[in-house]
C-alpha positions in Angstrom: -247.2 16.5 96.9 -245.4 19.8 97.7 -241.9 19.2 99.2 -241.0 22.9 99.3 -240.4 24.6 102.6 -243.1 27.2 103.6 -242.4 30.8 104.4 -242.4 30.2 108.2 -239.8 27.4 107.9 -237.6 29.5 105.7 -238.0 32.5 107.9 -236.9 30.5 110.9 -233.7 29.3 109.2 -232.9 32.8 108.0 -233.5 34.2 111.5 -231.2 31.6 113.2 -228.5 32.4 110.6 -228.8 36.1 111.3 -228.6 35.6 115.0 -225.4 33.5 114.6 -223.9 36.0 112.1 -224.2 38.7 114.8 -222.0 36.7 117.2 -218.5 37.6 116.2 -216.9 35.0 118.6 -218.4 32.1 116.6 -216.2 32.9 113.6 -213.1 34.2 115.5 -209.9 32.8 114.2 -209.0 31.4 117.6 -211.5 28.6 118.4 -210.7 28.9 122.1 -212.3 32.3 122.1 -215.6 30.8 120.9 -216.3 29.6 124.4 -217.5 33.2 125.2 -220.2 32.9 122.6 -223.7 34.2 123.5 -225.3 32.0 120.9 -227.2 29.9 123.5 -228.8 32.9 125.2 -229.7 34.5 121.9 -231.3 31.4 120.4 -233.2 30.7 123.7 -234.6 34.2 123.5 -235.6 33.5 119.9 -237.5 30.4 121.2 -235.5 27.8 119.3 -235.4 25.3 122.2 -239.2 25.4 122.6 -240.0 24.5 119.0 -239.9 20.7 119.4 -241.4 20.7 122.9 -245.1 19.7 123.0 -247.5 22.5 123.5 -248.9 21.2 126.8 -245.4 21.5 128.2 -244.7 25.0 127.2 -243.4 24.4 123.7 -244.6 25.1 120.1 -245.1 21.5 119.1 -243.3 21.8 115.8 -241.9 18.9 113.9 -238.4 18.0 112.9 -239.1 19.2 109.4 -239.9 22.7 110.7 -236.5 23.1 112.2 -234.4 21.5 109.5 -233.3 24.8 107.9 -232.5 26.1 111.4 -230.2 23.1 112.0 -228.5 23.7 108.6 -228.0 27.3 109.8 -226.4 26.0 113.0 -223.8 24.2 110.9 -223.1 27.2 108.7 -222.8 29.5 111.6 -220.5 27.2 113.7 -222.9 27.3 116.6 -221.8 25.3 119.6 -222.8 21.6 118.9 -224.5 21.4 122.2 -227.4 23.4 120.8 -228.1 20.7 118.2 -227.6 18.0 120.8 -230.3 19.6 123.0 -232.7 19.6 120.0 -232.0 15.8 119.5 -232.6 15.2 123.3 -235.8 17.2 123.1 -237.2 15.2 120.2 -236.3 11.8 121.9 -237.8 12.9 125.2 -241.0 14.1 123.4 -241.4 10.7 121.6 -240.3 8.2 124.2 -240.2 9.8 127.6 -242.7 9.0 130.3 -245.1 11.7 131.3 -243.1 12.2 134.5 -239.8 12.4 132.6 -241.2 14.9 130.1 -242.8 17.1 132.8 -239.5 17.1 134.7 -237.2 18.2 131.9 -239.0 19.6 128.8 -240.4 22.9 130.3 -236.8 23.9 131.4 -235.4 22.9 128.0 -238.1 24.9 126.3 -237.0 28.2 128.0 -233.3 27.5 127.5 -232.6 27.2 131.2 -231.6 23.6 131.0 -228.8 22.2 128.8 -228.9 18.7 127.5 -226.0 16.6 126.1 -225.7 13.3 124.3 -223.2 10.8 125.8 -222.7 8.3 123.0 -219.1 7.7 122.0 -216.4 5.8 123.9 -212.7 5.2 123.6 -212.0 2.2 121.4 -215.6 1.8 120.3 -214.7 2.1 116.6 -217.0 3.5 113.9 -220.1 1.6 115.1 -222.2 4.0 117.2 -223.8 1.1 119.0 -220.5 -0.4 120.1 -220.1 0.4 123.9 -218.9 -0.8 127.2 -221.1 1.5 129.3 -223.8 -0.6 130.8 -226.3 -0.7 133.7 -226.6 -3.7 135.9 -228.9 -4.0 138.9 -230.1 -0.5 138.2 -226.6 1.0 138.3 -225.0 2.7 135.3 -221.2 2.6 134.9 -218.8 3.6 132.1 -217.1 6.5 130.5 -218.2 8.6 127.5 -216.0 10.9 125.4 -216.5 13.7 123.0 -219.7 14.8 124.8 -220.7 18.2 123.3 -221.2 20.8 126.0 -220.8 18.2 128.7 -219.5 20.5 131.3 -222.6 22.7 131.1 -225.2 19.9 130.8 -228.0 19.6 133.3 -228.9 16.1 131.9 -227.3 13.5 129.8 -228.9 11.1 127.3 -226.7 8.1 127.6 -226.4 5.1 125.2 -225.8 2.1 127.4 -226.0 -1.7 127.3 -228.2 -3.9 129.5 -229.2 -7.5 129.7 -232.0 -6.8 127.3 -229.8 -4.9 124.8 -228.9 -1.3 124.1 -231.0 1.4 125.7 -231.1 5.2 126.0 -231.0 6.4 129.6 -231.7 9.8 131.0 -229.3 10.8 133.7 -229.4 13.9 135.9 -225.9 15.6 135.7 -226.1 16.2 139.5 -226.7 12.6 140.4 -224.3 10.8 142.6 -221.6 9.0 140.6 -221.5 11.5 137.7 -218.3 13.3 137.0 -217.3 15.4 134.1 -214.1 17.0 132.9 -213.4 19.1 129.8 -210.8 17.6 127.5 -208.8 19.1 124.6 -209.8 18.1 121.1 -209.6 19.0 117.4 -212.3 21.6 117.9 -212.1 23.5 121.2 -215.2 25.5 120.4 -217.3 22.3 120.6 -216.7 22.3 124.4 -216.0 18.6 124.4 -216.0 16.7 127.7 -215.4 13.2 129.2 -218.2 12.0 131.4 -217.8 9.2 133.8 -220.7 7.3 135.4 -219.9 5.3 138.5 -222.8 3.1 139.5 -225.3 5.9 138.9 -228.8 4.9 140.0 -231.2 4.2 137.0 -234.9 3.8 137.6 -237.3 2.1 135.2 -238.7 5.6 134.3 -235.3 6.8 133.2 -235.1 4.3 130.3 -236.6 5.9 127.2 -239.3 3.8 125.5 -239.6 1.4 128.4 -240.5 -1.9 126.9 -239.8 -0.3 123.4 -236.3 0.7 124.4 -234.9 -0.7 121.1 -237.1 1.7 119.2 -235.7 4.6 121.1 -232.1 3.5 120.3 -232.9 3.1 116.6 -234.5 6.6 116.5 -231.5 8.1 118.3 -229.2 6.6 115.7 -231.2 7.9 112.8 -232.1 11.2 114.3 -228.6 12.0 115.4 -227.1 11.1 112.0 -229.7 13.3 110.3 -229.1 16.3 112.5 -225.3 15.9 112.0 -225.9 15.7 108.2 -227.9 18.9 108.3 -225.1 20.7 110.1 -222.5 19.2 107.7 -224.3 20.5 104.6 -224.6 23.9 106.3 -220.8 23.9 106.5 -220.4 22.8 102.9 -222.7 25.5 101.7 -221.0 28.2 103.8 -217.4 27.4 102.6 -218.7 27.4 99.0 -220.1 30.9 99.5 -216.9 32.0 101.0 -214.9 30.6 98.2 -217.0 32.1 95.5 -216.9 35.5 97.0 -213.1 35.3 97.3 -212.8 34.1 93.7 -214.6 37.3 92.6 -212.2 39.7 94.3 -208.9 38.0 94.3 -207.0 39.3 91.2 -204.2 37.3 89.6 -202.6 38.0 86.2 -204.9 41.0 85.7 -208.2 39.3 86.3 -210.3 37.7 89.2 -209.2 34.1 89.7 -212.9 33.1 89.3 -212.4 33.7 85.6 -209.9 30.8 85.4 -211.3 27.5 84.3 -209.7 25.6 87.1 -211.4 27.7 89.8 -214.7 27.7 87.9 -214.9 23.9 87.7 -214.0 23.5 91.4 -216.7 25.9 92.5 -219.3 24.4 90.1 -218.6 20.8 91.2 -218.9 21.9 94.9 -222.1 23.7 94.1 -223.6 20.6 92.6 -222.4 18.5 95.6 -224.0 20.9 98.1 -227.4 20.9 96.3 -227.3 17.1 96.1 -226.4 16.9 99.8 -229.3 19.2 100.7 -231.7 16.9 98.9 -230.4 13.9 100.8 -230.5 15.8 104.1 -234.0 17.2 103.6 -235.3 13.8 102.7 -233.7 12.3 105.8 -235.4 15.0 108.0 -238.7 14.1 106.5 -238.1 10.3 106.8 -237.2 10.6 110.5 -240.0 13.0 111.3 -242.6 10.7 109.6 -241.0 7.4 110.7 -240.9 6.4 107.0 -240.1 2.7 106.2 -236.7 3.8 104.6 -235.8 6.0 107.6 -232.6 4.2 108.4 -231.4 4.2 104.8 -232.3 7.8 104.3 -230.4 8.9 107.5 -227.3 6.9 106.6 -227.3 8.2 103.0 -227.5 11.8 104.3 -224.8 11.4 107.0 -222.4 9.6 104.6 -222.7 12.0 101.7 -223.1 15.3 103.6 -220.0 14.3 105.5 -218.0 14.0 102.3 -219.4 17.3 101.0 -218.4 19.2 104.1 -214.9 17.6 104.2 -214.3 18.1 100.4 -215.7 21.6 100.6 -213.3 22.7 103.4 -210.4 21.2 101.4 -211.4 23.0 98.2 -212.0 26.3 100.0 -208.5 26.1 101.5 -207.0 25.4 98.0 -209.0 28.2 96.3 -207.6 30.7 98.9 -204.1 29.6 98.1 -201.5 30.3 100.8 -204.0 32.4 102.7 -206.2 29.4 103.1 -203.6 27.8 105.5 -203.2 30.8 107.7 -204.7 30.9 111.2 -206.2 34.4 110.8 -208.5 33.5 107.8 -210.4 31.0 110.1 -211.2 28.4 107.4 -209.7 25.9 109.8 -212.7 26.5 112.1 -215.0 24.9 109.5 -212.5 22.1 108.9 -212.3 21.3 112.6 -216.1 21.2 113.0 -216.6 19.1 109.9 -214.1 16.6 111.2 -215.9 16.4 114.6 -219.3 15.9 113.0 -217.9 13.3 110.6 -217.2 11.0 113.5 -220.5 11.6 115.3 -223.1 8.8 115.0 -220.9 6.7 112.8 -218.4 7.8 110.1 -219.1 7.8 106.3 -217.7 4.2 105.7 -220.0 2.8 108.4 -223.0 4.6 107.0 -222.3 3.6 103.4 -222.2 0.0 104.6 -225.5 0.5 106.3 -227.0 1.9 103.2 -226.0 -1.2 101.3 -227.4 -3.5 104.0 -230.7 -1.5 104.1 -231.0 -1.6 100.3 -230.4 -5.4 100.2 -233.0 -5.8 103.0 -235.5 -3.6 101.2 -235.1 -5.4 97.9 -235.5 -8.8 99.7 -238.8 -7.6 101.3 -240.0 -6.3 97.9 -239.2 -9.6 96.2 -240.9 -11.6 99.0 -244.0 -9.4 98.8 -244.1 -9.8 95.0 -243.8 -13.6 95.3 -246.7 -13.7 97.8 -248.9 -11.5 95.6 -248.3 -13.9 92.7 
């Protein structure tokens, strides 16, 4: 079996990276200025938002594997997180949305005219992404979500909410009665974070993804979201490694480039190994989620936990390699650190996902032992 990316998949990743590299605002030292980025328009013109949309609805009908390198490039290029969130929403709508729901939203998403946002996290919910107070009772959704990427520009929200039958993923029109949104300050202003409040917003049966299989939609959201976040995290880790290596080649100390010193060499080498290991974990998770593999949950959590550590450690190491300059505002390394911290908390932090890996491993081993006993 060939697990290499093909030429088209690599070309897409390189093209997305090139588009983002041309947007100077994305890497500006002041993260507030990144709000003027034209990345959305450029990527829409490229056709990125149509890739996961089915062909009969105006899309290309690609799989999650096909866009995995593009998602890594979104992380490396510090693209607004709302772009990746829209890709997650597209995949979930394509898989679990009713025909009416898909016909209403996916054509507009494919052209880039419609923005989508994920409303998942809540104040006081802790690290468990399924811990929530937002719920819908008697077809009315009420609650408040925080850290919603691109919430102020969203045309629709995918809301994780509770019900009498358990958690569900609900599609809410941003213009519906009872929906209010306000921007709020955060660690990463360029993420365009928002607080979204739902006050008895009407929810129809058709608005619940998966219908009777709502639990499947929730599980897929959890694994898909974690995998996409991991892809962007490893993009950040790889980018700060490249920046550090280039700096180590040109920064001269004691008559030679600092990259010649053993302490710097070892740091860069260790980070390079970590980045490649993280890529392996992330790429496998993309495949597992795309194919609904039996170990999908474990693969997604492994990638999210490890890639989060790689991004965080990479940002710390890059700052140290740059010495005093690494702490300055103008160098803009803080932009990567900010984004890495935001992504680390999305869809569960590293500790929660490591615990989940352990649980899934124990469960898998138990099933394997049971199957072996039955066969004997």
